[in-house]
N, C-alpha and C positions, 0 to 999 in steps of 0.2 A: 441641315433640316431643323426647322423650328419646332417647338413643342406643340404649336397649334396645327401642325400638318404632319404628324407622326404616322409612319406606316406601322401596321400591327407587328411587323417583323423588323423594326428598326434596330440598329446596332449602336448602343450608347458607347461613349469612349471608355477605354479600359479603366481610367482613373475613377470614373463615375461608378462603374461596376464594382470596383474594389471597395470604395468608400461605403456604398450602400449595402453591399453584401457583408463585408467585414464588420460594419457597424452594427447591423441587426444580429449577427451571430455573436458579437461581443455582448450585446444586451441579453441575449438568450443564455449565454454562458454565465453571465453575472447573476441572472435570476436563479439559475440552477444552483450556483454556488451559495447564494444567500439562503435558499430553501434547504440546502444540504446542511448548512450550519445551524439553522433555526428549527427545523422540523425533526421529530423523532425519526430514526432511520427507517423503520418499517413503513411509516406513513410517507416518507420521501420516495421510497421504492414504489409504493402504490401510485403516488403522484406521477412519477415517471411513466409507469405503465399506462395510466389513463391518458396522459399527454401523447404517448406513442400511438395509442388506439385512435385518438382524435385525429391524428394526422394521416390515418389510413382511410381509404375509400370505404364508405358504408357507415361511418360513424359521424355524428354531429353533436352540436351543443345540446340538443334536446335529449340525447341519450347519455353522453359522457358526464355532463354536469350533475344530473340527479344521481347517477351511479357513484361518482366520486364523493359527493356529499353524503350519500348513504353509507359509504365506507369510512366516514369520519374526517375527510379532507375539508378544511374550512372553506366557505364559499369564496372568500376573497383570494385565497391562494389558487384555487382552480380557475377562478376568473382571470387572474393575472397570467397564469400559465397559458390559457387558451388565447387570450388577446395577443400575447407575445408570439405564440405559435402561429397564429394567423398572419402576423406581420412578417415572420420569418419566411413563410411560404409565399406571401404576396410579393415581398421585395425580391426574393430570389427569382421568381417568375417574371416580374415586371422588368427587371434589369438584365436578365440572362436568358430570356425565352429563346432567342435564336441559337444560343450555345447549347442549351438543354436539349433542343430538338435533334442535335447531332449525336448525342449520347445514345447508343442503341436501346437499352432498356428504358431509361428515363424518357427518351424521345418517344418511344412507343406509348408509354403511359400518358405523356402530355398530349399526344395525338388522339388518344382515346378520350381524354377529358375534353379536348377541343371538339371532337365529334359529338359528344354528349351535350356539350355547351351549345353547339349550334342547334341541336334538337330542342333544347330548352328555349332558345331564342325564337325558334319557329312556333313553338307551342304557346309562349307567352310574349306576344308582340308588344305589350306595354313596356317591356324592359328597354327596348330600343326606342320606342315611341316617346317615352318620358325622359329619355336621355340620362343625365346624371342622377336625377331623382329616381328613375327606374333602376339604375345600377345600385343606388343606395338601398332601395327596397328589396332588391334581389339579394343583397348581402344580409339585410336585417331579417327578412321573413324566413323562418326555418323550414321551407319545403324542400323536397328532394331535388338535388342538383345545385343547391345554394351552399357555397362555402367560399373560403378565401381563395382557393385554387380556381374555382369556376368563375368567381367574380373578377379575379385578375385577368383570366383568359378572355372573358367577355369585354372587359375594358380594353385589352390589347386589340381584340378584333374590331372594336368600335373606334379604335385610334384615340382613346382617351389618354392625355398626357400622364406620365408616371406619377408626378406629384399630386395631381388631382385624383388619380385612381387610388393611390395609397391613402390619401385623406379619406376617401369614401370607404375603403376597406377598414381603416382604423376606426372611424366613427361608427360604422355598422357593426363591427366586431364588439366594440365597447358596449353599445346599447343592447345588442342582442344577448351578449353574455351576461350583462347585469340584469336584464329582464328575466332570463332563465334562472340565474343564481339567486337573485332576491326572491323570485317567485317560489323556487324550491325551498329556500330557507323559511319562508312563511308557511309553506305546507308542512314542513317538519315541525315547526312550532305548534301548528294546529294539531298535528298528529300527537304530539306530546300532551296537549291539553285534552283532546278528544278525537280519536281516529275518525269518527263520523264527520266532524267538521272538515277534516282534511279531505275526505272522499268527496263531500259535497262541493268543496272549493275547487277541486281538480275537475270534476265534471262540469261545473259552472264555467270555468275558464275554457275548457275544450269546446263547450257548446257556443260560447261567445266567439271563439276563434273561428269555428266553422261558419257561423252566421256572417261574420265580417269577411271571411274569404269568399263566400258565395256572393255577397253584395259587391265585393271588389271585382270578381270575375264578370258579373253582369255589367259593371261600369266600364271595365276595360274592353270587353267584347263590343259594347255599344260604341265606344270611342275609336278603338283601333281595329275592330273586326275580330272574328274568331280565329284562333290559331289552328294548328293542324288537328 
């Protein structure tokens, strides 16, 4: 089976599974080892805690990054942690989806995510309509249901080849994480100078985001029709 005609439930060769999964786990372990040696121990434990929360359902970049930075974790460290964490989840799912579905608890969780992902696809028809661009925007825009897990599942359901899918997840993760981290860093700098400036900046960004989202909804509904 070629990469251009992959089934959502295709089974890659064992060698490919091992290289991809083992490689990203080695990168993850290397990152943790580096931070363990270079960060104060109490800050490292906080970093691990926030990274663990991020990988749980219900938490996203928009909540974890500001909290981590508020607790004193440098923006570049939480950024690196989240990007690598995204790739761990994406690669494990992209190359082992069929195996994970057979594991009782993990399979149940993945089926839950798949069900929720299908609901998102029905609600936001532009994701499928815009193809790879839609998948990238789904990964980048921090609305509910958007994460490395859901984006990877969407890619599998749309039969996007793993290399293409992982490139989209990586690019979206880097840009989304940097946007949030750099933005939060700027807010903290403004807060240190004058709290009022920080409050005004936050409200201005939220207002601009709401306006952009409403305009985007109008555009996509006009082009692809309303969702559910």
